[in-house]
N, CA and C atoms as a LAMMPS dump frame, in Angstrom:
ITEM: TIMESTEP
0
ITEM: NUMBER OF ATOMS
207
ITEM: BOX BOUNDS ff ff ff
-5.0000000000000000e+02 5.0000000000000000e+02
-5.0000000000000000e+02 5.0000000000000000e+02
-5.0000000000000000e+02 5.0000000000000000e+02
ITEM: ATOMS id mol type element x y z
1 1 1 N 151.186 -3.561 332.45
2 1 2 C 152.566 -3.18 332.27
3 1 3 C 152.855 -2.931 330.807
4 2 1 N 153.798 -2.049 330.519
5 2 2 C 154.152 -1.74 329.147
6 2 3 C 154.969 -2.86 328.525
7 3 1 N 155.278 -2.699 327.274
8 3 2 C 156.07 -3.719 326.601
9 3 3 C 157.488 -3.714 327.15
10 4 1 N 158.126 -4.888 327.191
11 4 2 C 159.485 -4.969 327.722
12 4 3 C 160.454 -4.142 326.888
13 5 1 N 161.422 -3.591 327.55
14 5 2 C 162.468 -2.817 326.884
15 5 3 C 163.576 -3.787 326.491
16 6 1 N 163.803 -4.029 325.194
17 6 2 C 164.795 -5.026 324.778
18 6 3 C 166.211 -4.673 325.202
19 7 1 N 166.514 -3.397 325.338
20 7 2 C 167.862 -3.015 325.756
21 7 3 C 168.091 -3.447 327.201
22 8 1 N 167.125 -3.191 328.071
23 8 2 C 167.264 -3.571 329.477
24 8 3 C 167.175 -5.082 329.621
25 9 1 N 166.307 -5.73 328.865
26 9 2 C 166.113 -7.174 328.989
27 9 3 C 167.376 -7.964 328.677
28 10 1 N 168.274 -7.435 327.882
29 10 2 C 169.483 -8.155 327.515
30 10 3 C 170.67 -7.846 328.417
31 11 1 N 170.42 -7.154 329.526
32 11 2 C 171.49 -6.776 330.444
33 11 3 C 171.084 -7.102 331.878
34 12 1 N 172.078 -7.297 332.713
35 12 2 C 171.822 -7.454 334.138
36 12 3 C 171.796 -6.064 334.761
37 13 1 N 170.849 -5.845 335.647
38 13 2 C 170.724 -4.543 336.307
39 13 3 C 171.145 -4.704 337.754
40 14 1 N 172.083 -3.884 338.176
41 14 2 C 172.54 -3.881 339.558
42 14 3 C 171.946 -2.661 340.244
43 15 1 N 171.145 -2.907 341.267
44 15 2 C 170.587 -1.822 342.069
45 15 3 C 171.539 -1.575 343.231
46 16 1 N 171.845 -0.306 343.482
47 16 2 C 172.802 0.018 344.542
48 16 3 C 172.324 1.236 345.309
49 17 1 N 172.847 1.391 346.515
50 17 2 C 172.511 2.534 347.356
51 17 3 C 173.273 3.749 346.822
52 18 1 N 172.556 4.685 346.26
53 18 2 C 173.17 5.842 345.618
54 18 3 C 173.833 6.831 346.549
55 19 1 N 173.635 6.702 347.853
56 19 2 C 174.277 7.622 348.805
57 19 3 C 175.418 6.942 349.559
58 20 1 N 175.726 5.713 349.185
59 20 2 C 176.774 4.935 349.852
60 20 3 C 178.07 5.04 349.055
61 21 1 N 179.116 5.556 349.676
62 21 2 C 180.398 5.694 348.977
63 21 3 C 180.97 4.341 348.579
64 22 1 N 180.85 3.336 349.443
65 22 2 C 181.339 2 349.11
66 22 3 C 180.583 1.444 347.904
67 23 1 N 179.267 1.656 347.883
68 23 2 C 178.46 1.171 346.759
69 23 3 C 178.856 1.864 345.456
70 24 1 N 179.037 3.174 345.519
71 24 2 C 179.44 3.918 344.322
72 24 3 C 180.809 3.463 343.828
73 25 1 N 181.723 3.2 344.76
74 25 2 C 183.045 2.701 344.372
75 25 3 C 182.936 1.315 343.746
76 26 1 N 182.033 0.499 344.275
77 26 2 C 181.825 -0.839 343.716
78 26 3 C 181.295 -0.758 342.291
79 27 1 N 180.393 0.174 342.048
80 27 2 C 179.869 0.369 340.692
81 27 3 C 181.008 0.751 339.746
82 28 1 N 181.848 1.665 340.154
83 28 2 C 182.983 2.066 339.312
84 28 3 C 183.935 0.897 339.067
85 29 1 N 184.147 0.074 340.095
86 29 2 C 184.998 -1.111 339.976
87 29 3 C 184.435 -2.053 338.902
88 30 1 N 183.14 -2.291 338.951
89 30 2 C 182.5 -3.195 337.989
90 30 3 C 182.554 -2.61 336.579
91 31 1 N 182.255 -1.32 336.452
92 31 2 C 182.27 -0.675 335.128
93 31 3 C 183.64 -0.816 334.469
94 32 1 N 184.709 -0.615 335.248
95 32 2 C 186.064 -0.722 334.687
96 32 3 C 186.36 -2.13 334.177
97 33 1 N 185.696 -3.125 334.742
98 33 2 C 185.973 -4.507 334.396
99 33 3 C 184.871 -5.14 333.545
100 34 1 N 184.033 -4.313 332.977
101 34 2 C 182.904 -4.787 332.163
102 34 3 C 182.99 -4.193 330.753
103 35 1 N 183.994 -4.602 329.97
104 35 2 C 184.191 -3.987 328.655
105 35 3 C 183.035 -4.214 327.679
106 36 1 N 182.239 -5.26 327.909
107 36 2 C 181.104 -5.522 327.018
108 36 3 C 179.829 -4.845 327.507
109 37 1 N 179.937 -4.07 328.567
110 37 2 C 178.791 -3.327 329.124
111 37 3 C 177.582 -4.235 329.341
112 38 1 N 177.824 -5.348 330.018
113 38 2 C 176.742 -6.291 330.303
114 38 3 C 175.862 -5.828 331.462
115 39 1 N 176.382 -4.928 332.276
116 39 2 C 175.657 -4.493 333.458
117 39 3 C 175.151 -3.064 333.315
118 40 1 N 173.924 -2.864 333.761
119 40 2 C 173.354 -1.526 333.915
120 40 3 C 173.226 -1.282 335.406
121 41 1 N 173.208 -0.037 335.803
122 41 2 C 173.15 0.315 337.214
123 41 3 C 172.02 1.304 337.457
124 42 1 N 171.388 1.164 338.614
125 42 2 C 170.351 2.11 339.023
126 42 3 C 170.415 2.248 340.539
127 43 1 N 170.352 3.482 340.992
128 43 2 C 170.325 3.722 342.434
129 43 3 C 168.979 3.258 342.99
130 44 1 N 169.012 2.692 344.183
131 44 2 C 167.776 2.272 344.843
132 44 3 C 166.811 3.434 345.013
133 45 1 N 167.347 4.643 345.129
134 45 2 C 166.533 5.831 345.37
135 45 3 C 165.927 6.402 344.093
136 46 1 N 166.334 5.898 342.941
137 46 2 C 165.815 6.422 341.672
138 46 3 C 164.411 5.885 341.414
139 47 1 N 163.678 6.547 340.534
140 47 2 C 162.336 6.068 340.173
141 47 3 C 162.409 4.64 339.641
142 48 1 N 163.394 4.357 338.804
143 48 2 C 163.554 3.016 338.248
144 48 3 C 163.85 2.005 339.35
145 49 1 N 164.763 2.357 340.256
146 49 2 C 165.118 1.465 341.353
147 49 3 C 163.932 1.156 342.248
148 50 1 N 163.172 2.173 342.596
149 50 2 C 161.99 1.993 343.439
150 50 3 C 160.974 1.102 342.731
151 51 1 N 160.775 1.328 341.434
152 51 2 C 159.825 0.514 340.667
153 51 3 C 160.257 -0.952 340.63
154 52 1 N 161.55 -1.209 340.455
155 52 2 C 162.045 -2.588 340.421
156 52 3 C 161.879 -3.256 341.787
157 53 1 N 162.142 -2.524 342.861
158 53 2 C 161.95 -3.09 344.196
159 53 3 C 160.493 -3.486 344.398
160 54 1 N 159.588 -2.61 344.003
161 54 2 C 158.155 -2.914 344.125
162 54 3 C 157.772 -4.112 343.264
163 55 1 N 158.314 -4.156 342.049
164 55 2 C 158.002 -5.243 341.121
165 55 3 C 158.343 -6.608 341.727
166 56 1 N 159.427 -6.662 342.489
167 56 2 C 159.868 -7.92 343.082
168 56 3 C 159.459 -8.069 344.546
169 57 1 N 158.632 -7.14 345.046
170 57 2 C 158.13 -7.247 346.404
171 57 3 C 159.181 -7.028 347.477
172 58 1 N 160.176 -6.207 347.182
173 58 2 C 161.238 -5.902 348.132
174 58 3 C 160.978 -4.53 348.723
175 59 1 N 161.165 -4.397 350.031
176 59 2 C 160.936 -3.128 350.705
177 59 3 C 161.832 -2.045 350.12
178 60 1 N 161.279 -0.858 349.928
179 60 2 C 162.078 0.255 349.401
180 60 3 C 162.721 1.059 350.514
181 61 1 N 162.546 0.615 351.766
182 61 2 C 163.204 1.279 352.889
183 61 3 C 164.648 0.8 352.914
184 62 1 N 165.561 1.72 352.689
185 62 2 C 166.977 1.386 352.619
186 62 3 C 167.613 1.667 353.977
187 63 1 N 168.335 0.684 354.546
188 63 2 C 168.97 0.952 355.833
189 63 3 C 170.033 2.042 355.707
190 64 1 N 170.216 2.787 356.793
191 64 2 C 171.2 3.875 356.805
192 64 3 C 172.617 3.354 356.657
193 65 1 N 172.897 2.205 357.262
194 65 2 C 174.24 1.644 357.259
195 65 3 C 174.178 0.127 357.254
196 66 1 N 175.286 -0.477 356.902
197 66 2 C 175.406 -1.916 356.994
198 66 3 C 176.489 -2.201 358.025
199 67 1 N 176.169 -3.052 358.98
200 67 2 C 177.118 -3.38 360.038
201 67 3 C 177.488 -4.84 359.967
202 68 1 N 178.731 -5.137 360.268
203 68 2 C 179.201 -6.503 360.355
204 68 3 C 179.719 -6.696 361.77
205 69 1 N 179.103 -7.617 362.51
206 69 2 C 179.53 -7.829 363.894
207 69 3 C 180.242 -9.147 364.048
């Protein structure tokens, strides 16, 4: 693995479903309330998102929808 990126290492990264309107709205909600820019965001479908999922052993298969029963 390459050397750690100090900019990313000092921030929390939120991975989100980039095709989900609720997820995108949630990202905007967080950004508006994060004046110190402590959070970075990456879509699960992005190269970075896929790499992070693999790094932590999480499946990169994203469900089409989330249901609450």
